N, C-alpha and C positions, 0 to 999 in steps of 0.2 A: 609516512614517517614523521615523527614530531620534529619541528625545526625551531621552536621558540616557545617561551613560557614566561608571561609577565604577570607578577603577583604584586598586589598592592592592599596593604592594611588587612592581612590575614594572621591572626594571633600575633606571633613575635615578628612576623616579616613586615616591615614598613614598605618598601619598594625593592623588587628584585626583577631583573631582566636576564634571562638565560637563553643562550642559543645552543642547539644541540645538532649532533652530526651522526653519521651512521657508526656502526660498530659498537663496542662496549665502552659504556660510561659508568663508572663507580662513584658513589658519594659515600664518603667516609666522615667520621668526626666523633667527638666525644658524645657519650650517652646524655640525652638531654639537649643537645645543640640545636634540634629542631628539624633533623632528617624527615621525620614522620609528619612535619607540617607542610614540606614539600609536596608529599603525597596527598594529603588532605587537600592542598590548594589545587593540585591537578585534577584530583577526583572531582572538585566542583566544577570545573571546566568540562569534564566528561558527564556531568549529570547526576552526580552524587547528592545524597540528601544534605541540604543545608540547615544551619541553625545560626542563632545569633552569637554564640559562643565563639565562632570563627572570626568574628569582625574584631579588629584590633581595637583594644580599650582607647576611648576618647575618639575614634573614628566613626563617621556616620554610615559608612559603606565599604565593603571589601569586594574587590574586582580582580579576576583571574582570566588571563586570555591564553589560549593555546592555539599555535599555528601548526598546521599540517601541510606537507606536499605530498600528494597522492597520484597513482596512475589514473589514466583517464576511465579505466574499467573497475575503479574500486566499489565494492558494495555500499559505501556510505554515500557516495555520489547518486548511486541509483536510488537508495532510500529517499534521499532529499528531492530527487526528480519525482518520485511517485507523490510525494506531499506537495508537488507544485512549488517547491522552493529551487532557487537558482544557486548552483554550486560548480565550483570548477576545481582544478587540480591544486590550488592554494586555497585551503579550508582554514577559516578562523573561527573558533569557537570562544564564545565569551560568556562569563556568568558575573552576575552582580547580586551581592548580598546585603540587605540592609540590616541595620542594628536591631530591628524588629525580628529578624529571621526570615523576612520574605524576600524571594529572589526572582530574578528574571534572566532568561537565558536568549542568546542570540547565535546564529550560524552566519557568517559574511554579513553582519549588521542587520540580519532579517530575523525578527522576533519570532521564536518558537517556544513550544511548551518544553518544560523539563523533562517530561516522558520522552519526547522525541530526542532532545539532546542526549539523553541516556542511551537511547537505541544508537544513536550515532556514535557516541562515545565508546560503546561496547565493540563496534567494528574497527575502532581505530588503535585502542589501547587495551591490553591485557595486563591485569595486575595479579601477581601470584605472590603471596606473603604467609606469615605465620597466622595471620588473624583474618585474612582476606583472601579469597581466589575466586576468580570469574572464569567463565570460558569452559575449561577442562572439569571444573567442579560441576558444572551444570549437567546433569543426565541427559537432558534433552539433546546436548550437542555430541553425545558420544557416538551415536550411529554416524553422523556426519564425518566426524573425525576418522572412523573406521574407513569410510568410504573415500576420504581423500588419501589417507595412507596407502589403501590398496588400489588408487586410480580407478575407483568404480563410479565416478559421476556420470559418464555416458550411459551406463546400465541404469543408475538411478534416475536420471531424466527421462529414459525411454519408459520406466516404470510409472513415473510421474504422469507423462503423457497419456499411457494406458490407463491410470487411474482416472484421469479427466475424462476421457471418452467413457469409461464405464459407468462414471458418476453421472454423465449428462444422459446416457441410455436408460440408466436406472431411474432417474427422474422423470424422463419422458414417458416411461412405461407406468410408473407409480401415478403420475398425473392422469394417464390414459384410463387407468382403472378407477381412479377417484371420479373422473368425468361420466364413465359409464355407470358407476353406481348411483351417481346423483340422477342421470337420466332414467335409470330403471326406477328410482324411489319417485321421481317426478313424472314419470311416464304418463299416467291417466291425466294429470293436469296439462302436460304439454299437448297431448293429443287433442284435448277439448280445446285449449287455447288456440292452437293452430287451425282447428276445424273452424272455429268461430271467426278467426281472423281471415281465413280462406274465403269465408263467405262474404265478409265485409269488404276484402280486398281494398284497403287503405292505401291511399297515394300521398306522396309528400306535397305539402302545400294545398291539400283538397280542402281543408277546412276554411282557408281564407278565400278561395275561389267561390265555394258555395255562400259564404256569408256574404260576398259583394254580389253575387246574382240574387240571392233573396231580398237584398235591399233594394234592387232594381224591381223585383216583381212585387214586392209589397206595395209598390206605388203602380201597378200594371196599367190601369186606365189612364192615368196621367201620363205615363210614360208612351203609351200607344198613341195617344192623341197628339204628343209633341212629335214623335216619330212620324206620323202621317202627315202633320203640318209641314214638316220639314222636306218630307218627301215631294210633297205637292209644289213648294216653293222651288225644288230643284228641277222637276220634270213638267211642270205646268206649261201653258201655251206661253206664258211670258217667263217661265222658270230660268232659273240659272243656266242649266245645261243648254237650252235653246240660245240664249243670250251669249254664252261664251262662244258657242259654234258660230254664230252670226258674226261676232266680232273677230274671229280668227279667220273665217274666209275674206272678210273686207280687207283685213291686213296682207292675207296671201296673195290677193289679186296684185298688190302694189309691191310684193316682196323685193323684186328686184330694183326698186326704187327707193327703198328704205336704208339700205347700207348694213353695215355690221351691227350697229345698235339697233336697227329695226328687226335683224334676223334674230337678235337676242329676245326682243320682245315676243316675237311670234313663237320661239322655243319655249318661253315662259308660259305663255297662253295653252301651248300644246301640252305641256305637263299638266297644268291646272285642269285642262279638259280630261286627262286621262285619270287624274286623282279624283276628280268630280265624278266619273263614271263608276270607278270602284266604290266610292262612298256609297252612291246610290244603290248599288248592287247590295252592299253589306246591310245596309239600312232596310232595305227590302226583305232580305233574309230574316233579320231580326224582328220585323213586323209579323211575317208569317209563321216563325217560331213561337211567338207569343200567341198567336191565334191557333197554332196547330195542336199546342200541349197546355189546355187551360188548368191542369191539374200539377203543373211543374212546381209550383211554390209549395204545395203540399209534400211533394216528393223531397224537396230540398229539405224541408223541415225535418222529415223523417230521416233523411241522410245525416244531418247534423246532429240529431238526437242520438242516432246509433254510433256515429264517431266519438261523441263526448262521453256518452255512457261507457263505451269500451276504453276510453282513456282513463276515466276515473277508476274503472274497475283493475286496471293493470297499473294504476298510479303513474301515468305517464301523461304528456300533452298530446293532443290530436296529431299534431305535426309529426311526432315520433312514432306513432302508431306502426307506419310502414317498416321502420328500422326494427321495432320490436318484432314485427311479424317474421321478418327475414332472420332475426337472432334465435328466434324460438324454432322456427324451421330448421335452422342449422343444427341446434340442440338435438331435435327430435331424430334428424337425419344421421346424427352422430351415434345415437344409440343403434340405430339400424347397421352401421357399417362397422361398430366398435369391435366386434368379435373377431373379424378379419385382421382389422387394424392392430388389435391387441396382440395377436398371434405373430405379426411381424415386428412389434416393438419387444416382445418378449424374446424373440429370436435374436434381435440386435442386443438385447442386454446380456444374453447367455453368451454371445459371441465376444463382446467387449469383456465381460468377466474372464472369459476363458484366455484371452490375450493378456490381461493383467495378471493373472494367475501365472501364466507362462513367464512373463518378464519378472514378477516378483520372486517366483522360484528360481530362476536363473540368477538374479541379484543375491538371494539369501545364501545359495549354495557358494558364490563367490565370496561372500562374506565370511561364511564358515570357513572356508579355506584360508582367508587373509588372518583369521583370528590368531591362529598358532604363529604365525610370522610376527604379528604385532605383540603378542605376549612374550615371545622370544626376544625380540629387540629391546623392550622395556625391561625385561628381567635381567638381560646382559647389562644394562645401565646401573642397577641397583647396588651391586656389591662394591664398586669403587667409591659410591656415595654414602657408604658405611650402612647400608640397608641390606646386607648379604643374608639376613634371616626373613627377609620379606619376600612375599611373592604377589606378582601382579595377574590378574585373571580378567578376563571379558566374560560377563554374563550374557547368555545368547539364547533367545527363547522366541517361539512363534507367537504371536498375538492371535485372540479369537477373532473370528471375521468381523465383527462389529467394530473391531479397533484397527482393521486394515486402513492403511492410509496411502498417501500419494507417493511415499518413498518405501513401500513395502510392508511386509508384515513382521518385521523383525524387531524384538525389544533387545535394544544393546546397552549395557552399562559397564563401566568400569570399576573393579573392585580390588582390594588388596587384603592380605594377612601379613601381620608384622611378626608373628610367631609360628614356628613350625606346629602344625596340627590345628591352628586355629581356623575357623571357618572366614574366608574373605568376606569383607563388607565394605560399604561405601568409604572412600578414602578419608572424608573429613570426620567419620565417626570411628575410625581405626586407628588413624596415624596422630601422633602427637604434633605440636606445633612445627619443631624442627623437623620432623620426619615428613611432615605434610609438605613444606617447601621443597624438600629434596625429591619427593615423589613427582611433585609438580615439574621440577626441572626434567626429571628423566621422562615424563611424558612430553614435555615441550621439545626436548631434543629430538626425540623419534618422530613427533607428529609436527614439527615446525612448518614444513612445507605446505603449502596451499591454504593457510589460515587466512582469515580476513585481516586480523590485526597485525600489523607490520611493526609495532612498538610493544615490547614486553619489559615489565617492571617487576623485579624480584626484591621483596623486602625481607632482608636479614636470613636468607635461606641457609646461611652458614653457621646459624645460631648453633652452639654447643659441639661444634667440631673443629679440627685443627690438623695440622700435619698434612699426611698424604691424603686424607679425605677432602681437606679443603682444597688442596692442589687439584684433585679430581673435578670438584665442583667448579673451581676457575677454569679448568680445561675444557669443560663442557659448556660453560658460558661462553669462552671464547670461541669455541666451535660454532655454537648457536648464533653468536654475533655476526657470522659470515652471512647468514641469510635474513637476519632480523635486527632491528635496532634494539639494544638493550640497555636498561637504566637498573643499576644494581646498588641497593644500600647494603653496605657489607662492614663487619669488623674483621674480616679475614685478610691479613696482609698478603697471602699467596692469590687471592682473588684481586686484590686492588693492584698487584703488580702486573697482571696480565690485561689491564684495562688499555683501552685506546685513548680514553680521556679520562682525567682524575679531578673530581671537585671535591673540596673540602667544606663542610657546614660547620660554621662558627656561631657562637652566640657570645655577643659583646654587650657590655653595660656601659651606657653612655648618660651620665646626669640621672642615675637611678632608673634608666630605661632600658630594658633589655631587647635587643634586637638580634634576629638571625640573618646571617649573611652567607654568601657562597663564593668560595675563591677557586679560580681554576688554577691548578697546579702544574707547573713545568717540571723538567727533570730534577732539578735539584729539591725543589719543595716536595716534590713526590717522594723522594728518598727520606727526607725528615718525616714525612707523615707515616709512611710505612715503617720506619724505625720506631716512631712512637706507638703504632699498632703492635709492634713486637714486644718492646720493652715497657710501655706504661709511660707514666708522666715524666721519668727521668730517662732521657735518650742517651744510651751510651755508645761508644765506639763500636762494640761488638754489634749491638743492634743495627747502626748504619752499615757495618759490613755484611751483615745478613740482608739488609735491605737492598744492597747492591747486587748480592747474589741473586735475589728474586728477580730484580729488574733485568739482570743480564740473562737469566733463564728465560724469561719472558721475550727477549728479542731473539 
């Protein structure tokens, strides 16, 4: 619900702060007083297009701030959360427009795009008027309105879930077919490449190991001489092994006299003897290996050449050859098992499609049954609104399969004919300005429950009507205001008399400067304003008496 609107420097409005309440609020005033400026200002806060002409002459910037109190599950809060923005039940929309026409948008003082502000605004307020209509005028919303009217949201959600499952199964099947076709097209290449890599059997990190071994073997004689010398120093008659063993025996003879510190020394010597023995054994094996395979260096060179040649051929590094080998083997194996896998995926897609078709068919039949009730409810609203010759219909058709969607296969659109025998067409193309607003009222009265926007604005929907028709319009607005917050710009005294809150828009001139202001009218002032609406510029006693009767009937 809209709770407050602050406007600064918008056209004729210098500064205005308005507080709103639930129920029916009417705005009245002379033609040209600036009632439409209030709508333009609110539109800015809701994301409408901005222009420099909206900024008050002499001001550098116009600012409009709209505040809303929302339930925790309101779709606008969910939309903000999807965008990573913080929102709570008290939502503040703000728009700034510079004298150059550029604008900035904010939600709870968080900067956002104007496009996102417009999306949020569409979920908060719906404006219906002679020259502008949102929501119900958008054909894309008609199917959702029908579902809400007939309480079909559970079936629609089931259909949506089935469509998501079908789409996932369909995509998996299509991807498998594409992979199989790719494998078939590249089959010869894959078999040759895998065979070649099978023979090479590359291992991760193998190139680095071979390069290090080649570096050792390229200095074979020098390395063997050094290793033999080291071995002689370690195991000779006066080598380290015997010397360490002799030292250890001497210490062990007096171990009981050395104390704890001496035991630590013996332990260290013991560990050194073990490490030395293992080192000598490893050194011996290395020497034997060098003597045992004199052609090892040549083999390493050949292996390195093979790995690097394969890497260049496949445009990878030698270290990733093993990874490539596994990838190509997987692709080749996929081709071998694809036929059976394809059959399973095709079966899964068929089953998912059948479940979607069943859900969509059930939903479509329920919609078909609901249409006559919706048409009947709206057509019953038309005669009291002086639209007795009009007829409302719902166009309902099944879409071709490529156009099936998450909420079924039905194409739903609202249409009207305003003259007997005329073919129904889109409301905005068939109805005149005054008729359009009254059509919107009839639709809104019937479809009010369940819509996201809790605030509705009607701009002069009573244009060109009076008497009983105006009273019928007012009665429907009053009924609608029991469920939604309504703001109505009106020239009808019958409508104004039914309001819960009555505001008068005035234009005053001060020092050759025109300013639009809004006054909240109490009972006495309401009587005078309704009398003015009845009689014109000169308010008569008869007009005041008629105003009293209208106000009395409203209570």
